[in-house]
N, C-alpha and C positions, 0 to 999 in steps of 0.2 A: 536585363528586361521583367521585372515582378511579375508574378503567377497567384492568382486566389480563383477561390472557387464558391459558385452560388449552386444551394439548392435544392432543388423545387419538390419539397414534400409529398408527397403523396392522395393522390387529389385526384378517382378514375376521368372524370367527367370533364377538366379544366386541364388536368397536370399536360399536355401535349401543347394545347394553348400559350398556356406560360411558358413553358419552356420557348416557343417562336416566338414571344414576347419579348420574354429578355433577350434571346438572340438578338431581336431585332438591335433592341435598345443600345450592346453590349458594342455591339458592331456601329449604330452607328454615332457611337461615344468615342468614337479610335480606338477598341481592344480586338485584338487578336482569340476568337478560337478556337482554345486548341483541342481540346477531347469533347465529346460526354457522353453519358455512361448512364446509365441504367440500372438499380440492384434493387434486389428485394433482399433485405435485411433481415435475418435472425435476433429473435433475446439479445444473443449474448453476443453478438456485434452489436447492435445499438448499442448494449453497457457498454461495452468495450472501448466503442471512439466517440460515446456522446458524453454530457453528461446529463443520467435520467431524474426526469425530474418526480415521477409518479408515476402509475402502474397504467393511471389513465395514457399521461405522455406516450409512453416505452407500449402499447395497445397500440395508436394511433398512426407511432414511427412504424410500424411494421406491418400494418392494414394493408399494401399496396408495393411498387417499386418507389425507389427517391429516383431522383434525376440528378445527377452530378457535372457542372457544364466549368472546366476548368475553361480559364482563360487566361491572360493574360498585354501588359500594354503596365506604363505610367500611372505610378501609383495604384496600381487596382487592388488594394486592400482600400485603402481612403476609397473605390470610385464602389467597391460591394457593400462595403456600410451604409454608407448615404443610400447610396441606392435598395436598400431592401426595404429603407424604413416609408421610400416612396414609393415603390411597387404596393406595398402593403394599406396602406393609404388608399391609392387608385379598385382593388381591390377586398370588399371589405367581406367579411370573414372575426370567427373569434378569436378572442386569445392562446387559447393551442392550435388553431393548425391555419397560420397563419400562412404559410403559399408557403416564406421560401426562408435557407438558412444564409448568411455569408461567414466565410469561416475567419477567425481573428486569426492572427499571426504566430508563429512557433511555433508548441504541443498543437493545438488544432490542426492547423493547415497540415503537419506532418502526420500523424496518425490517421485524417480525413482524407491525406491523399495517396497515402498506405493502403485503406481500404477501397477503395475504388479507382484508383488507377494503378493496379498493383504492377499491370503492365508494362510501366512508364517510369523511366529513372528520375528520381525525383527530383535527382543533380544537377537535370537538365531542364525541370518545370517547381524551380522551388521561388521561394523568396527573397527579402534582397540579400538581407546584410548579415551575418554572422558576427555581431557588436562585444564577445566573448573569445577569441582564441586565445590561449595560458601556452605558452612559446616553450615552456619549460615542458608540456605533455606532447609534442607531435614528436614523431618521427621522421626517417629522412624522407619514404613514403608523403608524408599529410605534407611535409614542410614541402617539394615538391608539386604538390595540388593544392600550393593556398593561394595562387595564380588562375585557375579556375573559377576560383569564387566571385561574386558581384563584387562584394566590400567582403570589409574584413576589420575588425581594433586586436592589436594585438599587444597583450598582459604582460606584463616582465612578473616576476613575483620579487625581483628587488633594482636599484639602482647597477647592480656590480651586475648583472643581467641583462640589465638594458642597455648597457654596456657594450657586451661582446661584441667582436664583428661578424658573426652566427648572428645577433639579432638584429643587427644594424643593417643588414644582406637581407634582411629581412620583413624588415618593413619599410626599407625603398622598392619593393612591389610596388605597381602603382596604382591594385585597389586595395592597400591598405590605408583604413582613414585618418586612423587616432592611431596612439600609443599607451595605455593604461600602465599602472603603478599599484599591486596589491599591497591593502596595510590591514593588517590583524587588528583589529581593534575588541572585537572582546574572541573569546572560546568557539561561538562558531558563525563568527562575523566575521568580513572582513568590506576593507574601504577600496572599490576599484576608481580611482583618479588617473581619467582619464584626457591626456593632453591631441595638441599639433603635433603632428609627425617635427616637425620647424622647431616646434617650444618645448622637443620632451624633456632639454638638460635644465632649459634656462630656471631664474627662478623667476616666482610671482609672477607667472602666466594664467591664463584662464583655464580652467578647467571644469569637466564634470564632474560628479560626485556620485558613483553608486553605490548602493548599497544590496553587496551579495549575500542571505543569508542563508549558514548551509542547516539550522535548526528554524519550524516557522514552527514553533510552538509562540505563542502571545505572541504573532509578529505584526498584529493591528497597532496595540499600541507600540512594540520597537521602533515599528517604522516613523510614526507620528516623535518618539525623543530621537530617535539620528535625523529625522530630519532638523530640530534644532539645537540639537547639537553639534552634527557632524555638515549639515548647512548642505547636503543631502539633496540632487537633482531625482535621481533617477531609484530603480531599481531591479537588480534581476526581477524578472518577472516568467523566462521564454526560460530555459532551461531543460534535457533531455529526462532526468531523472523524477522532475512531477508528474506530475497524473492530472487530468485536463479538468478536474476537482480542485484541485493544489490552486492550480492556477489560473484557473477562474479567482478562488476566494482571493487569495493573492493578487490578481490583477487588480480588482474591485477595491482590495486596501488600499492599493495603491495609486490606484484615479481620484479619490475621495481624502488624498492628503494632497492634491493636485501635486504627485508630481509623474515621468514617465517610466513606460517601462522599457526594460532593457534586454538580449534577447541572445543567444548563441551556445557553441560546444561546451565552453569552460572544464575544459580536458574528459567530461564526461565521453567522450562519443567524437568522433574522428571533428575536426574544422569543418562546417555545414551543415550539419547536423539537425540544427535548426538555426533557422534564421529570421531575423526581425523586419519587419514591413520598411519601403521607404519612410513613410511618414515617422514611422520612430527614429532612421536615421538622419531625418532632415530635423529634426529636436536638435541633434547635436549640433552639427552644420547652424542653426538657429542661435546656438549661445553662444557658439563662440563668434560667432558675425557680433551680435551688441555685447558682449565683455571686451 
């Protein structure tokens, strides 16, 4: 069950009314409201957990409390993104004071969840899929906890590792969707080649090819070049060590090249620390269905 957060921005006259209207729309859409939290942010909290556009943006966002609505249901991220624009059109406002924000998957969700819902366990109220679990980075405890994830893709460093009994046992878990292989193509760049579990060792089977950049310098041109030369379908965008600004800039470059975003722990933190949305996991499914 996917979770997402809608944030209602400071508005002393209308915020309560907006929260009530949004809550009613969520319930009518079949979503469950998990929690609602009001929080007045300091300038440090805002700058550390949001992309601060300018001083005017900062002043507005710390001018009053922000209402955070945590909700869950099928494709909660996609709903929130579409609903945001629908609600803004209904209530005229200027470009800065645009009423609400729907969190993007991965890094932003993780950061803003901890800011507003620190009393809740994020592993129980998370988004959908960890698309990048590195098998070689798992310890015994983490291996045992994989079955608790909604979904994950398991990545091997080599064909030899993928052939090991331990790897086969791990990828046989019901919630393991795809198997990936790491291939170093440049000093700071890997190609992750995802396959269906049943096709993991067969030749000439459909793959989803994903670029994993370990150095973000000149990534816009790098992505464009890799798309042409290595026929990539997506790029790792959501992962623990990226800042919100790095994530947003990389995400923009990915979408400009008509590629999908991928997210996961990738050995940087325990599995499930960064998860992508149902809609991104569905892109994998759609690719394999049509190939």
